[in-house]
N, C-alpha and C positions, 0 to 999 in steps of 0.2 A: 504493498500500501504507500508509503513514505519513498519508493522508488517512481511509484504510477503520479505521486504529487511532484517530484522534484522532475519528472518527466515533462506533464504537461506544460510547462512555456516555453519548453523547447518544439513539442511537437505546431504548437499551436503556431510561431512561429512558422516554420516552416509552410507550414497551410496558407498563413500571410502572406508570407514574404513569394507566395506565388500567384498572389492574386496582382490583380493592376493597382498599381497606386495609386489614390485617391489624386495626386497634381497632375497624374496623368487624366485622367479623365476630366478634370477639371480645364487641364490647356487647352482637350481635343474639345470639350466644350465650347469655350471661350473663340476658337480657332472657327469655328461654326457657327456661331451667333455672333459676337462683337465685331466689328466694322475693322477693315483692313485701313491700319495709320491712327485709328488710336492709340491714347496714351495711359497706359497702364499703371499704375500703383504698384507694389507688391509690398506691403505691410506683412513683417515677420520674416525669420529665416527660415529655410527646407520650405520653399513654397513653389508656386509651377514656373515650368520655363518654358516660356513663351518666342517665337522668332521672331528677332530685332528685326528680319524681311518685313514681318507682318504688324508687330505692333513697337510703338518708344515705351518702352520698361523703365522707371523706377523704382526702386526700391531701398527700403528702411527693412537693417536687420535687430537679433534682442537688445536689448539696454538700448538700443538708438529710439530714442520717443519725440521723433518726427510728430507732427499736428494734423490733423486733418485742416488745420486751416492754411496753413506754409502749402502742405499738398494739395488745395482746390487751388488756390494763388497760380499753384505752376501749373495748370489748366489741364490736370487729372480728369477724365473723365469717367472712369474705372477702378476700382479695387479690389482688391484682392487679396481679404484677411485669412491664412491662413494660422489655426491654433495651437502647433508646435511650441512655440517662443511662454503663451501665457501657460499650456500646460502644465509644461516644466517648471516655470515660478510656483501653482498651486501646488502642484509634491514636492517642492522643499521649504515645505511654508511653517515648518523649524526654523530653515538655515535661512530665508527671504523677511520672512515677519510680516503682521499683519498689516503693518502702515505701508509696505511694497506693493504686497498682494492689492490693499484699496486704492493706492495710487493708480494701480494696473488696470485696475476694475471700473477705476473714471475715465483715465483717458483711452479708454477701448470703447466706453459709452460714450465719450464725448464726437470717438466717430462714428456708430453707429446712429448716433442722432441726424449724421449727416448724409446718410447711404441710404440708398434703395437698394433690398437685398433683391438679385434679380437668382444664381442658382446656389445652392446649397448642401454639401456630403457632411452628414456627420461623423468623428471619430469611434472608430471601431472599442468595444471594450477588450482588455489584456486581463491578463491570468496574471495577478501582480503589480499591475500600474500603480497602485498606489504604494510603493513598499520604499523605500528609502535612497536604495543605491541604485542607481539610471539604470531605467532598460528602455530594452530598443519603442520601448513602446510611447515615448517621446519623440520621435522623429520619426515612425517608420505608421503611414496609415494615416494622414492627421485630418481635422475634418480641416475642410475648406470653403469659402464663400464665396462670391462675387458679387460687386454690388457697382451700381451706378450710381454716379458722385449726383446728389440733389444741386441743383437749380437754383442760384440765391435767392 
């Protein structure tokens, strides 16, 4: 029984990693749906791979808190938010502290108040995803949302 419990996360990983990563699913949706030449901002690391011949892309990474107002002022039309950074920080609650998590929640609430959701893929649950050591659940198969920027 103990061996089966230890083996379960590995088997889940092997099964999931064989599936199409949501980043590629979302990239295909974007390529099929958004107009060529659109200015797309990727908010967060481990985001969708977009063809620079089709889209103009800007990006900020984990810990780089570019405001929605800065992004809108730069002319961005669409935003893709992956949940890897937010998920990683929430898993480390005891390390990063509640104040950091509250700031992160306010940061994303400000973004989401100015955006119109167009497409979403949920993050699947992983065995052990709430355990303290870093696991593949942080980066593999993230939740993704594509938004249109709300007109001013």
